[in-house]
Each structure stands twice: as C-alpha cells, then as structure tokens.
C-alpha positions in Angstrom: 36.8 -37.9 19.8 36.6 -34.0 19.9 37.8 -33.9 23.5 40.7 -36.3 22.7 41.6 -34.2 19.7 41.6 -31.0 21.6 43.5 -32.6 24.4 46.1 -33.9 21.9 46.5 -30.3 20.3 46.9 -28.6 23.5 49.4 -31.2 24.8 51.7 -31.0 21.7 51.7 -27.2 21.7 52.0 -26.5 25.6 53.1 -29.8 27.1 50.1 -29.7 29.3 50.1 -32.3 32.0 46.3 -32.5 32.7 44.2 -34.4 30.0 41.4 -31.7 30.6 43.7 -28.7 30.0 42.4 -28.5 26.4 38.8 -27.8 27.6 39.2 -24.0 27.7 40.3 -24.0 24.1 37.4 -26.3 23.1 34.9 -24.2 25.2 36.1 -21.1 23.5 35.3 -22.5 20.0 32.2 -24.2 21.0 30.7 -21.1 22.6 31.0 -19.1 19.4 27.6 -17.7 18.4 28.2 -17.7 14.6 30.6 -18.6 12.0 32.4 -15.3 11.9 33.2 -15.3 15.7 34.4 -18.9 15.5 36.9 -18.0 12.7 38.2 -15.1 14.6 38.6 -17.2 17.8 40.3 -20.0 16.0 42.7 -17.6 14.4 43.6 -16.2 17.8 44.2 -19.5 19.3 46.4 -20.5 16.5 48.4 -17.3 17.0 48.8 -17.7 20.7 49.4 -21.4 20.5 51.9 -21.5 17.6 53.4 -18.0 18.2 52.4 -16.9 14.7 52.8 -13.5 13.2 49.2 -13.8 12.1 46.5 -16.3 11.3 43.3 -15.9 9.3 40.3 -18.0 8.1 38.9 -17.0 4.8 35.4 -18.4 3.9 33.8 -19.6 0.8 30.8 -17.6 0.0 27.4 -19.2 -0.9 27.9 -19.8 -4.6 31.3 -21.4 -4.0 33.0 -19.1 -6.4 34.5 -16.7 -4.1 36.6 -16.5 -1.0 35.9 -13.6 1.3 37.4 -12.1 4.3 35.6 -11.0 7.5 35.4 -7.3 7.7 36.8 -6.7 4.3 35.1 -6.4 0.7 38.1 -8.1 -1.0 37.1 -11.2 -2.8 39.3 -14.0 -4.2 38.1 -15.8 -7.2 38.6 -19.6 -6.6 39.3 -20.0 -10.3 42.0 -17.4 -10.3 45.4 -18.9 -9.6 47.2 -15.6 -9.2 46.8 -16.2 -5.5 47.6 -19.4 -3.5 44.1 -19.9 -2.1 42.8 -21.0 -5.5 45.6 -23.7 -5.7 44.7 -24.9 -2.3 41.1 -25.1 -3.0 41.6 -26.9 -6.3 44.1 -29.4 -5.1 42.7 -30.0 -1.5 46.3 -29.9 -0.2 48.2 -27.5 2.0 50.7 -25.1 0.4 53.8 -23.6 2.1 56.0 -20.9 0.6 58.1 -18.0 1.8 56.7 -14.5 1.9 59.5 -13.4 -0.6 58.5 -16.0 -3.1 54.9 -15.0 -2.7 55.7 -11.5 -3.5 57.5 -12.2 -6.7 55.6 -15.3 -8.0 52.1 -14.0 -7.3 50.5 -10.8 -8.7 46.9 -10.7 -7.2 46.6 -7.3 -5.8 44.4 -8.3 -2.8 46.8 -11.0 -1.8 49.8 -8.8 -2.2 48.1 -6.3 0.2 47.9 -9.0 2.7 51.5 -9.9 2.6 53.0 -6.4 2.0 53.9 -5.7 5.6 55.3 -9.1 6.4 59.0 -10.0 6.5 60.4 -11.6 3.4 62.0 -14.4 5.5 58.7 -15.3 7.0 56.9 -18.3 5.7 53.2 -18.6 5.0 51.1 -21.8 5.0 47.6 -22.0 3.4 45.5 -25.1 4.5 42.2 -26.2 3.0 39.2 -26.3 5.4 36.5 -28.8 4.4 33.7 -30.4 6.4 34.5 -34.1 7.0 31.0 -35.3 7.2 28.8 -36.8 4.4 28.2 -33.4 2.7 32.1 -32.6 2.3 31.4 -29.0 1.5 34.1 -26.5 1.2 34.3 -24.0 4.0 37.4 -21.9 3.3 41.1 -21.8 3.8 43.4 -21.1 6.8 46.2 -18.7 6.3 49.2 -18.8 8.8 52.2 -16.7 8.7 55.4 -17.5 11.1 58.9 -18.7 11.2 60.3 -21.4 9.0 60.5 -24.3 11.6 56.9 -23.6 12.7 55.3 -25.4 9.8 57.9 -28.2 9.3 56.1 -30.8 11.4 52.6 -29.3 11.4 51.1 -31.6 8.7 51.9 -34.6 10.9 50.9 -33.1 14.2 47.8 -35.0 15.7 46.9 -31.8 17.7 46.7 -29.7 14.6 44.6 -32.3 12.8 42.3 -32.5 15.7 42.0 -28.7 16.0 41.1 -28.4 12.3 38.5 -31.2 12.6 36.9 -29.4 15.5 37.0 -26.0 13.8 35.4 -27.6 10.6 32.7 -29.5 12.5 31.6 -26.4 14.3 32.0 -24.2 11.4 29.8 -26.5 9.1 27.2 -26.7 11.9 27.0 -23.0 12.5 26.8 -22.3 8.7 24.0 -24.9 8.2 22.2 -23.3 11.2 22.6 -20.0 9.9 21.5 -21.0 6.4 18.5 -22.7 7.9 17.7 -19.6 10.0 17.9 -17.4 6.7 15.6 -19.9 5.0 13.2 -19.9 7.7 13.4 -16.1 8.1 12.8 -15.8 4.3 9.9 -18.2 4.4 8.3 -16.4 7.4 8.8 -13.0 5.6 7.2 -14.5 2.5 4.3 -15.9 4.3 4.0 -12.7 6.2 3.8 -10.8 2.9 1.3 -13.2 1.6 -0.8 -13.0 4.6 -0.4 -9.2 4.8 -1.4 -9.0 1.2 -4.5 -11.2 1.7 -5.5 -9.2 4.8 -5.2 -5.9 2.8 -7.1 -7.4 -0.1 -9.8 -8.6 2.2 -10.1 -5.0 3.7 -10.2 -3.5 0.3 -13.0 -5.9 -0.7 -14.8 -4.9 2.4 -14.6 -1.3 1.4 -16.4 -2.1 -1.8 -19.7 -1.8 0.3 -19.0 1.9 1.0 -16.7 2.9 -1.8 -18.8 1.4 -4.7 -17.3 0.4 -8.1 -15.4 -2.4 -9.7 -13.4 -0.2 -12.1 -9.7 -0.2 -11.9 -9.6 3.3 -10.6 -11.9 2.4 -7.6 -9.9 -0.9 -6.9 -6.8 1.2 -6.8 -8.4 3.8 -4.6 -9.6 1.1 -2.1 -6.1 -0.3 -1.8 -4.6 3.0 -1.3 -7.1 3.7 1.5 -6.1 0.5 3.2 -2.5 1.4 3.0 -3.2 5.0 4.3 -5.4 3.6 7.2 -2.4 1.5 8.4 -0.3 4.7 9.2 -0.8 7.7 11.4 0.0 10.1 8.6 -2.1 13.1 7.7 -4.2 12.3 4.6 -5.1 14.9 1.9 -8.1 13.9 -0.3 -8.1 15.8 -3.6 -10.6 15.4 -6.4 -13.5 17.1 -8.1 -16.8 18.0 -6.3 -19.1 15.2 -5.7 -16.5 12.3 -5.9 -17.2 11.0 -2.3 -14.3 12.5 -0.2 -16.4 12.4 2.8 -17.0 8.6 2.4 -13.2 8.0 1.9 -12.6 10.1 5.1 -15.0 7.9 7.1 -13.3 4.6 5.6 -9.9 5.7 6.6 -11.2 6.1 10.2 -13.0 3.0 10.3 -10.0 0.9 9.1 -7.4 2.7 11.2 -6.3 1.9 14.8 -8.4 4.8 15.9 -11.5 3.4 14.8 -13.0 3.2 18.3 -12.3 6.8 18.9 -14.5 9.7 17.7 -14.8 10.9 14.1 -15.3 14.6 13.9 -16.0 16.4 10.6 -16.5 20.1 9.6 -16.8 21.8 6.2 -14.5 24.8 6.4 -16.5 26.6 3.7 -19.7 26.3 5.4 -18.7 28.0 8.7 -18.2 31.9 8.7 -14.6 32.9 9.2 -15.6 34.5 12.5 -16.9 31.2 14.0 -14.6 28.7 12.4 -11.8 29.2 14.9 -14.1 28.7 17.8 -15.5 25.6 16.1 -12.3 24.1 15.7 -10.3 25.3 18.8 -13.0 26.0 21.3 -13.3 28.8 23.5 -13.2 29.8 27.2 -16.1 31.5 29.0 -16.2 35.2 28.2 -13.6 34.9 25.4 -15.9 37.0 23.3 -19.4 38.6 23.4 -22.0 35.9 23.8 -19.5 33.4 25.1 -21.6 32.5 28.3 -19.9 29.2 28.8 -16.8 27.3 27.8 -17.0 25.3 24.7 -14.9 22.3 23.5 -13.8 22.6 19.8 -13.7 19.8 17.4 -9.8 19.5 18.0 -10.6 18.5 21.6 -13.6 16.3 20.7 -11.5 14.4 18.2 -8.8 13.5 20.7 -7.9 9.8 20.2 -9.7 9.8 16.9 -9.9 11.4 13.5 -10.6 15.0 12.5 -12.0 15.5 9.0 -11.6 19.1 7.6 -13.5 19.3 4.3 -12.8 22.1 1.9 -9.7 23.1 3.8 -8.7 25.3 0.8 -11.3 27.8 2.2 -9.7 28.0 5.6 -8.4 31.5 6.4 -4.6 32.0 6.4 -4.5 32.9 10.1 -6.2 29.6 11.1 -3.9 27.7 8.7 -0.9 28.8 10.9 -2.7 27.6 14.1 -3.6 24.3 12.4 -0.1 23.6 11.5 1.1 24.0 14.9 -1.5 21.6 16.2 -0.2 19.1 13.4 3.4 19.6 14.4 3.3 19.7 18.2 -0.1 18.3 19.1 -0.7 21.5 21.2 -3.4 24.2 20.8 -5.0 27.0 22.8 -8.8 27.7 22.9 -10.0 31.2 22.4 -9.5 33.2 25.6 -7.9 30.3 27.4 -4.7 30.9 29.4 -3.3 27.4 29.1 -2.4 25.2 26.2 -4.0 21.8 25.6 -2.8 18.6 23.9 -4.7 16.7 21.3 -3.8 13.3 19.7 -5.6 13.0 16.5 -5.3 12.0 12.9 -6.1 14.6 10.4 -7.8 14.0 7.1 -8.3 17.1 4.9 -10.2 17.3 1.6 -10.5 19.8 -1.1 -11.5 20.3 -4.7 -9.4 23.3 -5.2 -6.0 23.2 -6.8 -3.9 24.1 -3.7 -0.6 24.5 -5.6 -2.3 27.5 -7.4 -3.6 28.7 -4.1 -0.2 28.6 -2.8 1.1 30.7 -5.6 -1.6 33.2 -5.1 -0.7 33.3 -1.4 -4.1 32.1 -0.3 -2.7 28.8 1.2 0.4 28.2 3.2 3.0 26.0 1.5 4.1 24.5 4.8 0.7 23.4 5.8 0.2 21.9 2.3 3.3 19.6 2.6 2.2 18.7 6.2 -1.2 17.8 5.1 0.0 15.8 2.1 1.9 13.2 3.9 -0.4 10.6 2.3 -2.1 12.2 -0.7 -5.1 10.5 -2.2 -6.7 11.6 -5.5 -10.4 10.4 -6.0 -11.2 9.6 -9.8 -14.1 11.6 -11.4 -17.0 9.7 -12.7 -15.7 10.3 -16.1 -12.9 7.9 -15.5 -15.1 5.2 -14.1 -18.1 4.9 -16.3 -18.1 1.2 -15.9 -19.4 1.7 -12.4 -22.4 3.7 -13.4 -24.8 0.8 -13.6 -23.6 -0.4 -10.1 -23.9 3.0 -8.7 -27.4 3.6 -10.2 -28.8 0.3 -8.8 -27.4 1.0 -5.4 -28.9 4.5 -5.3 -32.2 3.1 -6.6 -32.1 0.6 -3.6 -31.4 3.4 -1.2 -34.2 5.4 -2.4 -36.7 2.6 -2.1 -35.6 1.9 1.4 -35.7 5.6 2.4 -39.1 6.3 0.8 -40.6 2.9 1.6 -41.2 2.2 -2.1 -41.3 -1.2 -3.7 -38.1 -2.3 -5.4 -37.8 -1.1 -8.9 -35.2 -1.7 -11.7 -33.9 0.3 -14.6 -34.1 -0.4 -18.2 -31.3 -1.0 -20.6 -32.3 2.2 -22.5 -32.1 4.3 -19.3 -28.7 2.8 -18.5 -27.4 3.6 -21.9 -28.6 7.2 -21.5 -26.8 7.4 -18.1 -23.7 6.0 -19.6 -23.6 8.8 -22.3 -24.3 11.6 -20.0 -21.7 14.1 -18.7 -21.3 14.5 -14.9 -19.7 17.7 -13.8 -21.2 17.0 -10.4 -19.7 13.4 -10.5 -21.3 10.7 -8.2 -23.4 13.3 -6.3 -25.0 14.4 -9.7 -25.7 10.7 -10.8 -27.3 10.1 -7.3 -29.6 13.3 -7.7 -30.6 12.1 -11.2 -31.5 8.7 -9.9 -33.5 10.0 -6.9 -35.5 12.3 -9.4 -36.1 9.3 -11.8 -37.2 7.1 -9.0 -39.7 9.7 -7.7 -41.0 10.1 -11.3 -41.4 6.4 -12.0 -44.9 4.9 -11.1 -45.2 2.1 -8.6 -44.5 -1.3 -10.2 -42.4 0.0 -13.2 -38.8 0.3 -13.9 -36.9 3.6 -14.5 -37.0 4.3 -18.2 -35.0 6.8 -20.3 -37.9 9.3 -20.7 -38.0 10.2 -17.0 -34.6 11.8 -17.0 -34.2 15.5 -17.6 -32.2 16.9 -20.5 -28.6 17.6 -19.6 -29.4 21.3 -20.1 -32.2 21.3 -17.4 -32.3 20.8 -13.6 -35.0 19.7 -11.3 -37.8 22.3 -11.1 -37.2 23.8 -14.5 -39.4 23.4 -17.5 -38.6 20.4 -19.7 -39.0 17.7 -17.1 -41.4 15.1 -18.3 -44.7 14.9 -16.5 -44.4 18.5 -15.1 -46.9 20.0 -17.4 -50.5 19.1 -17.8 -50.4 20.3 -21.3 -47.8 17.6 -22.0 -50.1 14.8 -20.7 -53.1 16.2 -22.5 -51.4 16.5 -25.8 -50.0 13.1 -25.5 -53.4 11.6 -24.8 -54.7 13.2 -28.0 -51.9 11.7 -30.0 -49.9 14.8 -30.4 -46.2 14.0 -29.8 -45.0 17.7 -29.5 -45.4 17.6 -25.7 -43.8 14.1 -25.4 -40.7 15.2 -27.4 -39.7 17.6 -24.6 -39.4 14.8 -22.1 -37.1 12.7 -24.3 -33.3 13.1 -23.7 -31.5 12.8 -27.0 -27.7 12.6 -26.7 -25.5 14.7 -29.1 -23.1 11.8 -29.7 -25.5 9.2 -31.3 -23.4 6.6 -33.1 -26.0 3.9 -33.7 -29.1 5.4 -35.2 -31.1 2.2 -35.3 -30.6 1.6 -31.7 -31.4 5.1 -30.7 -34.6 5.0 -32.7 -35.5 1.7 -31.0 -34.8 3.3 -27.6 -37.0 6.3 -28.5 -39.8 4.0 -29.8 -39.6 2.0 -26.6 -39.8 5.0 -24.4 -42.8 6.4 -26.4 -44.7 3.2 -26.2 -44.0 2.5 -22.5 -44.8 6.1 -21.5 -48.1 5.8 -23.4 -49.0 2.3 -22.1 -48.2 3.6 -18.4 -50.5 6.7 -19.2 -53.4 4.4 -20.0 -52.8 1.9 -17.3 -51.6 -0.8 -19.6 -54.5 -0.6 -21.9 -53.0 -1.5 -25.3 -56.3 -0.5 -27.1 -56.3 3.0 -25.8 -52.5 3.3 -26.2 -52.6 2.0 -29.8 -55.4 4.5 -30.6 -53.5 7.4 -29.2 -50.6 6.5 -31.3 -52.6 6.0 -34.5 -51.7 2.3 -34.6 -53.8 -0.9 -34.9 -53.9 -2.8 -31.6 -52.2 -5.8 -33.3 -49.3 -3.7 -34.7 -48.8 -2.3 -31.1 -48.8 -5.9 -29.6 -46.2 -6.9 -32.2 -44.0 -4.0 -31.4 -44.3 -4.7 -27.6 -43.1 -8.2 -28.4 -40.2 -7.1 -30.5 -39.1 -4.4 -28.0 -39.5 -6.7 -25.1 -42.1 -4.6 -23.3 -44.0 -6.8 -20.8 -46.6 -4.1 -19.9 -49.9 -5.6 -20.3 
C-alpha cells in the first residue's frame, strides 16, 4: 500500500513512467532518523514536487495543548483561534485562504511573523496530520504556501493522500519509538539512581565499623565520605582535636579507586621545619650535610595512592607554595635534584586550626586553602554526638580487653550516665583514654563502675584517682568515707537528686564489696550496716556481687 501510494504521488506530480520511480521519495522519508528530520524532509519534498514557496510541518507537543515549530521557540495554543492551526486541529479539515486574508483576519503575532514576507496574492493551505491507526493521535499540521491553482485539486489527489498517509505512519512510529526510548532512558536513570543510592548506602554502612556512631551527625559524615571517595578531589578535613580525622582519611583512601595504591601519612606539626621538606619531597645524595644517599619523599611514595597531611596549618609558608605546585601540575623537585618528577596522588589534608584566620594573619596561603578545600568535610565534636558515647565506650572496652588479653567486661548504667554528663574537650580521643584508664582500674570479672573514673579536673597520674592512695583503701576499710569521697565523680549539673544518690550508694557498696572480695558481712560491718540491710540494698540496687 505504501509503495503504491508513493508511486501514485510521484506519477501525479512528475508524470513518471516507471512504477518504481517513487522509491527515492519513499526511501528519503523512511531513512529519517527521528521525527524532526522526517518533517524537514517531507517539507522539502513538497516544495520541490509542488513548486511551493514554502512548506512546513508543525508538531503537537506532548500535552496536546500546543503546536510547536522545529528550531523555533514560538508556540501556538491549540485552543486559540487567532491562528488557522487551531481551526484545522479542531475541525480535522484542511483550510485554504489567501495570504492577504490571513493578514487581515488573523492577529496572532507568531502566525503574522510567518506570513509577513509572503506575497499577498499567494495562497496558503493548512492540512491536519493525524495517525490513521487505532490510536488516532494528533501529530500536527502541514502548512503550504504557493500559487492559487496549486491547491485547487490537491484534496482529491491520490498521490497527496498517499504522501500524507506515509508521512503520518512514519511520524507516528518515530514518535512512539522516541517516547519509548525516553521512557526506557528515564527508567534506566531511575534504576541507576536507586542502585547508586543503594550502593552508597551499603558503603556508608560498611564505614560504621571504622567510623563508629549512629547519630545523625555521623550518618551524614559517612555519606559525605562515600561521596568524596568517588571523586579525585582534594579533601580538607576540619574539626576539633581528637575527632578522628586520621580515621576518616584512611576511610577515604580505602573507598576510593586508589585503594590498592599506597597510603602515606605525615603530621606536619610533628616534624621539624628543617626536615619537613625532605620528608615530603625527598632529596638527592649530597643535597645537604649528612645526605649520604638519595631518599624518596612521601610525595614519591604516595604515587598512585593517597597522601595524608595532618595538621597542615603548621606547614611553613615556603613549603605551602611548593605543595600548591604539586597539586596544580603534579610535578615536584626533590632537594638537590636537577630534574623534576611527576606524581599522581590524591591529597587529603587535616587541621584543627581555623585556616581562614590563619590566612588573615598571613600564616597560610589563600590559594592553597582553596585548592585543598575542593571537597571540605567537617567532623562533628563529641558534644554534638552524645548518643554515640555508649557505643564508643563499649568498642573501646572491647579493644582494651583484646589488646591487654583481659576477660570481656561491661559497664554499669551509672558509669554510662557519668560519661554522658562529662565534657570532652579532647573529644573521642579523650573518651578513649578515659575508658582505657577505667578498664585498667577495674578488677578482673567486674564491670566498669562510675567510681573508677577520675574527676573532670584531674588527669591520669594526679592525686584524686581512686585506688592510687593506700590511705584511701585503709580509711575505707575502717569505715571512714573521707578517702572514698575523693574517688567519686559528682557532676555539677545534677538534675535528679534521687537518682544521683542511688548512683553514689551503688558505687560505694560495689566498691566496698569488691574490696572485701564479695564478703557481705565484712562490707556491711565496714559501712556500719546490718548484713540483712546490706543484702536488701544489694537487691534493690540490682547488685549481683555475692
């Protein structure tokens, strides 16, 4: 049917003798890669075949409310009858009128711009284009401009009918294929985002073993670490001392595409200024006094991997300039060397110092700061993640027991409440040191209790730690509580006196029972209590020491 239709169209227009002469026209249309190309080719065929002044196919956009033009932002409202396209869409019939009439009778600005340069005696014809299959969707309209006698017999021309049918069939097929491709692409993109999100979430959950904590601050940090690891951008870790910047740096390396490469780290504040440049860039033999042999620097050793510069705020200004060049060009020169070398590395820097203040004080280069901060990450202080203290404490206890080959121990609710109330200027590092001390002070087979922690004003090795003074133990065994009171950590923000007194009583009784090896009779005597009263208190306070 299609071949016959094209053949009829070509024969009627060009009086072609061969029944296959219409094939080039059909082939031109069929080979169109998309609907826009098809519309342009169809318009050109009509212009050439009918000797038209111009021809154009306008398309109905997805919502069905607007007609658009290829390569033009002008839209025609299908319900706006100030242009002939709306009449044709509504009636489903072709419309023929002179250009002069169109100029006077219609006032749509976009349509008037189309006919402004056409001769007034020319005629225009607008024909509806609609798929003839079961879906019967509107495709658009066909605009043709030519001499008057061109359109007189066009409605009854079988060649024109065949041409329109072929155009509509191809147009509908290409539009549906394009729509299907768009839907498939959207589905693939949606699935890819879901899969990507699931993958990132799985990686963030894996990080929970290294970056402990279920607080919202830590969950956000782990997600940001996963995102940063996917890039090759320089990462600047900022946060208070003791927040775990070294752990985050290692996590970034392990999740990155460079995970199989080396991870090199250096604390810029721990290396003397005179040696730091050699440590970073290396040196050639004889570069300075004592350089008996050449040495590779950390930049060279980190090639293909990650270089972690801790406390970069303490790096001298002269070295900052050299480091900036490495970041921008990947090139560096060891001390005393005559040739430059190349290094492909990912830089992770960390600092607890306010670098913007350092820049204002001219102690840190602004250009290096902005180059380092391509992907800034701020680590939350322990103050903002107090919900994680119990999880962190238990992890540190397990680490201590494994490291010191001690039996597993727990921690009492009173001790946890004490830890929750403390201030931690040293953040997670300070909490870890507290737990290590408490584990060391807790006897085998017992759980960590509140009384083993030092006061917030004291530090390991200073007077005031429970158990350090023989006088404390002696006075306790004699029933004098003055020594014992020095070992109790009483917070300044008590908001529940009954619970605090219960905690203190629990700590005293537990300590006394532990001192007497669980002998309740001796413990009761030392506290001036009947044995039965002590047993009752042990039951009320849920003390299971026998």
